[in-house]
C-alpha positions as CSV (number, residue, x, y, z in Angstrom):
1,X,2.9,1.6,26.8
2,X,0.8,4.4,25.6
3,X,0.6,5.3,21.9
4,X,1.9,8.6,20.5
5,X,-0.7,11.4,20.0
6,X,1.4,14.3,18.6
7,X,0.9,14.4,14.9
8,X,4.4,15.9,14.1
9,X,6.1,13.1,16.1
10,X,3.8,10.5,14.5
11,X,4.7,11.6,11.0
12,X,8.4,11.9,11.6
13,X,8.6,8.5,13.1
14,X,6.0,6.5,11.2
15,X,8.7,4.4,9.4
16,X,6.5,2.5,6.8
17,X,7.3,-1.2,6.5
18,X,6.3,-3.4,3.6
19,X,4.9,-6.8,4.7
20,X,5.9,-9.4,2.1
21,X,3.0,-11.1,0.2
22,X,-0.2,-10.5,-1.6
23,X,-3.3,-9.8,0.4
24,X,-7.0,-9.8,-0.4
25,X,-10.3,-8.7,1.1
26,X,-13.0,-11.4,1.1
27,X,-16.4,-12.0,2.8
28,X,-17.6,-15.1,4.5
29,X,-20.7,-16.2,6.4
30,X,-18.9,-19.1,8.1
31,X,-15.8,-18.3,10.1
32,X,-15.6,-21.9,11.2
33,X,-14.2,-22.9,7.8
34,X,-11.2,-20.7,8.5
35,X,-8.0,-21.3,10.5
36,X,-8.1,-17.9,12.3
37,X,-4.3,-18.0,12.6
38,X,-4.2,-17.5,8.8
39,X,-6.5,-14.4,9.0
40,X,-5.0,-10.9,9.2
41,X,-8.2,-9.2,10.2
42,X,-11.9,-9.8,10.6
43,X,-14.7,-7.2,10.8
44,X,-18.3,-8.0,11.2
45,X,-20.4,-5.9,9.0
46,X,-24.2,-5.9,8.7
47,X,-24.1,-7.8,5.4
48,X,-21.3,-10.3,6.2
49,X,-17.9,-10.8,7.8
50,X,-15.1,-9.2,6.0
51,X,-11.7,-10.9,6.2
52,X,-8.2,-9.9,5.1
53,X,-5.9,-12.8,4.4
54,X,-3.1,-13.8,2.1
55,X,-4.2,-14.4,-1.5
56,X,-2.8,-17.9,-1.5
57,X,-5.0,-18.9,1.5
58,X,-8.1,-17.3,-0.2
59,X,-7.3,-19.2,-3.3
60,X,-7.1,-22.5,-1.4
61,X,-10.4,-21.8,0.2
62,X,-12.0,-20.7,-3.1
63,X,-12.9,-17.3,-1.6
64,X,-13.8,-14.5,-4.1
65,X,-11.9,-11.2,-4.1
66,X,-11.6,-8.4,-6.6
67,X,-8.5,-6.5,-5.3
68,X,-5.0,-7.7,-4.7
69,X,-3.1,-5.5,-2.2
70,X,0.2,-4.9,-0.7
71,X,0.3,-4.4,3.1
72,X,2.3,-1.5,4.6
73,X,2.6,-1.0,8.3
74,X,3.4,2.3,9.9
75,X,5.7,1.0,12.7
76,X,5.2,4.0,15.0
77,X,2.9,3.1,18.0
78,X,0.1,5.5,17.4
79,X,-2.6,6.2,19.9
80,X,-6.1,5.2,18.8
81,X,-7.3,8.7,19.8
82,X,-4.5,10.5,17.8
83,X,-5.8,13.1,15.4
84,X,-4.7,13.7,11.8
85,X,-2.4,10.8,11.0
86,X,-4.8,9.0,8.8
87,X,-5.8,12.2,7.1
88,X,-2.1,13.1,6.4
89,X,-1.0,9.9,4.9
90,X,-4.2,9.2,3.0
91,X,-4.0,12.8,1.5
92,X,-0.4,12.2,0.5
93,X,-1.3,8.9,-1.2
94,X,-4.4,10.5,-2.9
95,X,-2.3,13.3,-4.3
96,X,-0.2,10.6,-6.0
97,X,-3.3,8.8,-7.3
98,X,-2.9,5.9,-4.9
99,X,-5.9,4.3,-3.2
100,X,-5.6,3.1,0.3
101,X,-7.6,0.9,2.7
102,X,-6.7,1.5,6.3
103,X,-6.9,-0.7,9.3
104,X,-6.2,0.9,12.7
105,X,-5.1,-1.7,15.2
106,X,-4.0,-1.2,18.8
107,X,-0.3,-0.5,18.1
108,X,-0.1,0.5,14.5
109,X,-1.9,1.7,11.4
110,X,-1.9,-0.7,8.5
111,X,-2.4,0.4,4.9
112,X,-3.5,-1.8,2.0
113,X,-2.7,-0.4,-1.4
114,X,-3.0,-1.9,-4.9
115,X,-0.2,-4.3,-5.5
116,X,1.0,-2.3,-8.5
117,X,1.3,0.9,-6.3
118,X,3.3,-0.6,-3.4
119,X,6.7,0.8,-4.3
120,X,5.3,4.3,-5.0
121,X,3.2,4.2,-1.8
122,X,6.3,3.4,0.3
123,X,8.2,6.2,-1.4
124,X,5.3,8.7,-0.8
125,X,5.0,7.7,2.9
126,X,8.8,7.9,3.4
127,X,8.9,11.3,1.8
128,X,6.0,12.5,4.0
129,X,8.0,11.4,7.1
130,X,11.1,13.2,6.0
131,X,9.4,16.5,4.9
132,X,7.3,17.2,7.9
133,X,9.8,19.4,9.7
């Protein structure tokens, strides 16, 4: 199944979903210490491997983090080559003073916002979807 490319369709049907839990960004040099089924995302950077996982798991592994996030998934299947979706929702969040960290995966875009901003972020994203006619 191919992902959607049309920006208007993407915005109208993005249906943001809050994933329950607290999530953190950490770094590690040793992926072998991790049960990869507990990791949300890994990304190999020049300096280290960044991982996103539940705060509770990071605490058990004594991993350092500085940001506790809520995780919102845009449930529309967006094409990786779609143009404008990230710009549209990040701009809407920015206009409401909400920082976002975005992960684009094969099927969906995932947005990590400060835990304290999760309800407002969901409202901003829902409003964006309903006002793009």
